[in-house]
C-alpha positions in Angstrom: -13.0 -21.4 8.8 -15.2 -18.9 10.6 -13.8 -15.9 8.8 -16.0 -12.9 7.9 -15.9 -12.1 4.2 -17.2 -10.2 1.3 -18.0 -11.7 -2.1 -17.6 -10.1 -5.5 -19.0 -11.7 -8.6 -16.9 -9.6 -11.1 -13.9 -7.3 -11.4 -16.0 -4.1 -11.0 -17.7 -5.2 -7.8 -14.3 -6.4 -6.4 -12.8 -3.0 -7.0 -15.6 -1.3 -5.2 -15.0 -3.5 -2.1 -11.2 -3.0 -2.3 -11.5 0.8 -2.4 -13.3 1.0 0.9 -12.2 -2.1 2.9 -9.0 -3.6 4.2 -8.7 -7.4 4.2 -6.3 -9.8 5.9 -6.2 -11.8 2.6 -7.8 -12.0 -0.8 -9.1 -15.1 -2.7 -9.0 -14.3 -6.4 -10.6 -16.5 -9.0 -8.4 -16.2 -12.1 -11.3 -16.5 -14.5 -13.7 -13.7 -13.7 -15.9 -11.3 -15.8 -15.4 -7.6 -15.9 -19.0 -6.8 -15.1 -22.0 -8.7 -13.7 -23.0 -11.7 -15.9 -20.2 -10.9 -18.3 -17.9 -13.4 -20.0 -15.2 -14.7 -17.6 -11.6 -14.6 -18.8 -8.2 -15.3 -17.2 -6.8 -11.9 -18.3 -9.5 -10.1 -16.3 -8.3 -11.9 -13.2 -4.7 -11.1 -13.8 -5.6 -7.5 -14.5 -7.4 -7.4 -11.1 -4.3 -8.9 -9.5 -2.2 -6.0 -10.9 -4.7 -3.5 -9.6 -4.8 -5.0 -6.2 -1.0 -4.7 -5.9 -1.0 -1.3 -7.5 -3.6 1.5 -7.7 -6.1 -0.2 -5.3 -3.5 0.1 -2.6 -3.3 -3.5 -1.2 0.3 -4.2 -2.0 0.9 -5.9 1.4 -2.2 -8.1 1.4 -1.6 -11.7 0.4 -3.6 -12.9 -2.6 -4.3 -16.6 -3.1 -5.3 -17.2 -6.8 -7.9 -19.9 -7.6 -8.1 -21.5 -11.0 -9.3 -24.7 -12.6 -7.2 -24.2 -15.7 -3.6 -25.3 -16.1 -3.0 -25.3 -12.4 -0.1 -27.7 -12.7 1.6 -25.5 -15.3 5.0 -24.4 -14.0 5.0 -21.3 -16.3 1.6 -20.2 -15.0 2.7 -20.5 -11.4 5.9 -18.5 -12.0 4.0 -15.8 -13.8 1.4 -15.5 -11.0 4.0 -15.3 -8.3 6.0 -12.6 -10.3 2.8 -10.6 -10.7 2.3 -10.4 -7.0 0.3 -13.6 -6.0 1.2 -15.1 -2.7 0.1 -18.6 -3.7 -2.4 -20.4 -6.0 -4.7 -23.3 -5.6 -6.6 -25.5 -8.0 -10.3 -26.4 -8.2 -12.1 -28.4 -7.1 -10.7 -28.0 -3.6 -9.7 -31.1 -1.8 -6.7 -33.2 -0.7 -4.8 -32.3 -3.8 -5.7 -28.7 -3.7 -6.2 -27.8 0.0 -7.7 -24.3 0.1 -7.7 -24.0 3.9 -4.0 -24.9 4.2 -3.1 -22.3 1.6 -5.1 -19.6 3.6 -3.5 -20.5 6.9 0.0 -20.5 5.4 -0.6 -17.0 3.8 -1.8 -15.7 7.2 1.1 -17.1 9.0 3.5 -15.4 6.6 1.6 -12.1 6.6 0.0 -11.5 10.0 -2.0 -8.3 10.5 0.5 -5.6 11.5 -1.1 -2.3 12.4 1.0 -0.6 15.2 -2.0 1.6 16.2 -4.1 -1.5 16.8 -1.5 -3.4 18.8 -1.6 -3.4 22.6 1.1 -1.5 24.3 3.9 -3.8 25.5 6.9 -2.9 27.6 9.6 -1.4 25.4 12.5 -3.7 24.9 15.5 -2.5 26.9 18.6 -1.4 24.9 22.1 -0.4 25.8 21.9 2.4 23.3 20.6 5.6 25.0 17.6 7.5 23.5 18.1 10.9 22.0 15.6 13.8 22.0 13.1 13.8 19.2 14.4 15.3 15.9 12.4 15.8 12.7 10.9 12.6 11.4 8.8 11.8 8.3 5.3 10.5 8.3 4.7 9.0 4.9 1.2 8.3 3.6 0.5 5.6 1.0 -2.9 4.1 -0.1 -2.2 0.8 1.8 -0.3 2.1 4.9 1.2 5.0 6.8 4.9 4.8 7.8 6.7 6.7 10.5 10.4 6.8 9.9 10.0 3.8 7.5 8.0 1.7 9.9 4.4 0.9 9.5 2.1 2.9 11.8 -1.3 2.3 10.3 -3.0 0.3 7.5 -5.0 1.2 4.3 -7.1 4.3 3.9 -10.5 4.1 5.6 -9.6 0.8 7.3 -9.5 2.0 10.9 -10.4 5.0 13.0 -6.8 5.8 13.5 -6.1 5.9 9.8 -9.1 8.2 9.2 -7.8 10.6 11.9 -4.3 10.5 10.4 -5.7 11.3 6.9 -7.6 14.2 8.3 -4.6 15.6 10.1 -2.5 15.0 7.0 -4.9 17.1 4.9 -4.8 19.9 7.6 -1.0 19.9 7.4 -0.6 19.8 3.6 -3.1 22.5 3.1 -1.6 24.7 5.9 -5.1 24.8 7.5 -4.8 27.0 10.5 -8.2 26.1 12.0 -8.0 23.9 15.0 -9.7 20.4 14.6 -11.4 19.7 17.9 -12.7 16.3 19.0 -16.2 16.9 17.8 -15.0 18.0 14.3 -12.8 14.9 14.0 -15.6 12.7 15.3 -17.9 14.0 12.6 -15.7 14.5 9.6 -13.2 11.6 10.1 -15.1 9.0 12.1 -18.7 9.7 11.0 -19.9 10.3 14.6 -22.3 13.3 14.5 -23.0 13.5 18.3 -20.4 13.5 21.0 -17.5 12.3 18.9 -14.9 13.6 21.3 -14.3 10.3 23.1 -13.8 8.3 19.9 -11.4 11.0 18.6 -9.5 11.1 21.9 -9.2 7.3 21.8 -7.9 7.3 18.2 -5.4 10.1 19.0 -4.2 8.2 22.1 -3.6 5.0 20.1 -1.6 6.9 17.4 0.5 8.7 20.1 1.3 5.4 21.9 2.1 3.5 18.7 4.3 6.4 17.4 6.2 6.7 20.6 6.8 2.9 20.6 8.1 2.9 17.1 10.4 5.9 17.6 11.8 4.6 20.9 12.4 0.9 19.8 13.4 1.5 16.1 15.0 5.0 16.1 16.0 5.4 19.8 14.2 8.7 20.0 12.5 9.8 23.1 9.3 11.9 22.9 6.0 12.6 24.6 2.5 12.0 23.1 2.0 15.7 22.5 5.2 15.7 20.3 3.3 13.4 17.9 -0.1 15.1 18.0 -0.5 18.4 19.8 -3.7 19.6 21.4 -3.2 23.3 21.5 -6.0 25.9 21.1 -8.5 23.2 21.7 -7.6 21.3 18.5 -5.5 18.5 17.3 -2.6 18.8 14.9 0.7 17.0 14.1 3.6 18.2 16.2 6.2 20.6 14.8 8.8 17.9 14.3 6.5 15.5 12.4 7.0 16.2 8.7 4.2 14.9 6.4 4.7 13.5 2.9 1.7 12.4 0.7 3.0 9.5 -1.3 6.3 9.0 0.6 9.8 9.8 -0.6 9.0 8.5 -4.1 6.5 11.3 -4.6 8.9 13.9 -3.2 11.7 12.8 -5.5 9.3 12.7 -8.5 8.1 16.2 -7.8 11.8 17.4 -8.0 12.4 15.5 -11.2 9.0 16.3 -12.8 7.8 12.8 -13.6 4.1 12.1 -14.5 2.1 9.8 -12.2 2.1 7.1 -14.9 5.9 7.3 -15.2 6.3 7.0 -11.4 4.0 4.0 -11.5 6.0 2.4 -14.3 9.3 3.0 -12.5 7.9 1.4 -9.4 6.8 -1.7 -11.4 10.2 -2.0 -13.0 11.9 -1.5 -9.7 10.0 -4.5 -8.4 10.5 -6.8 -11.4 13.3 -5.0 -13.3 12.2 -6.6 -16.6 8.6 -6.5 -17.9 7.0 -7.1 -21.3 5.3 -4.1 -22.9 1.9 -5.8 -22.7 2.3 -6.7 -19.0 3.5 -3.2 -18.0 0.5 -1.7 -19.9 -1.8 -4.0 -18.0 -0.4 -3.1 -14.7 -0.7 0.6 -15.4 -4.1 0.1 -17.0 -3.3 2.2 -20.1 -3.3 1.5 -23.8 0.0 0.5 -25.4 0.3 3.6 -27.5 -0.2 5.7 -24.4 2.4 3.6 -22.6 5.0 4.3 -25.3 4.4 8.0 -24.9 5.0 7.8 -21.2 8.1 5.6 -21.5 9.7 7.7 -24.3 11.1 10.4 -22.0 12.4 7.8 -19.5 14.3 6.0 -22.3 15.7 9.3 -23.6 17.1 10.0 -20.1 18.7 6.5 -20.0 16.5 5.4 -17.1 14.7 2.6 -19.0 15.9 0.5 -21.9 14.1 -1.8 -24.4 15.1 -5.4 -25.4 13.6 -7.6 -28.0 11.0 -6.7 -30.6 7.3 -7.2 -31.3 5.3 -9.1 -28.7 8.6 -10.2 -27.0 9.7 -6.6 -26.5 10.5 -5.8 -22.8 11.2 -2.7 -20.8 14.2 -2.9 -18.4 15.1 -0.6 -15.6 18.6 0.8 -16.1 18.8 3.6 -13.4 16.4 4.1 -10.6 15.8 7.9 -10.2 13.4 7.4 -7.3 16.0 5.8 -5.1 16.2 7.8 -1.9 19.2 8.1 0.3 21.4 6.0 -2.0 23.2 6.4 -5.4 21.2 5.6 -8.5 21.2 1.8 -9.1 22.7 0.7 -12.4 21.8 -2.6 -14.1 24.7 -4.2 -16.0 
């Protein structure tokens, strides 16, 4: 198909690629080994799928699962789709199992959307007048950066704009008063040790234009580029009306309510599926079942999570969502 690609022969190697590279799609063999020349097993592939959609930060990347086992099984298909797969295809590939068609369909449904990388188009006219810029949130996640709830940039380390955003985020959250000039950004964010000013200026310009476009089209807020990223005292920084959150509103609410990171992750998984077996939730969080029980205990005591069934069939169910922002807690009946 003419696509550039990386190949991983095991789960460990795949994780190394996924931690440093953003992809338009992922082909995942369900039966893979954990380490090089290890024994392949379907559970390792499923575990990697959970990590791709969770801690590895590729929740928006479509994953097409490949398998030669039980591909016609309805139950397997349902499980894979519930666990985050976009689609699955059998082996050997051919007319019955068309790999190329599956890839094209996934890309049509999930086109690359990085506002900073898009060309500037004329802003759509609206009868609603724009208001002056007010305080807006810039939320940082492993797989994206959102401005007022709209995607501004992609995964960490995926583009120059994301690297610059992460550097300015660090400056803001640590209250660093030192100005980050173009050469500093070029060296420490973009890896350009000589004359990095132009690359830094280009990245800043893309961020400003994309942010202005989002705020005007989506929020009906008017602002200048320097309102997004200032260039005072010969250094770049976020404007005074850009509020930065590391981890988004979930992290902010979690800090108020004093949840552990594993509890936050568990609540997010249950928010997505509402009902998960103990084993499946443990796999998604990558922790032992006894450790999972310790994390879930306080959530059950607070009435946020309930248990149904017993033994291997025991499931956790989300009763109240304490991480819901801007709306009342959701109750399951």
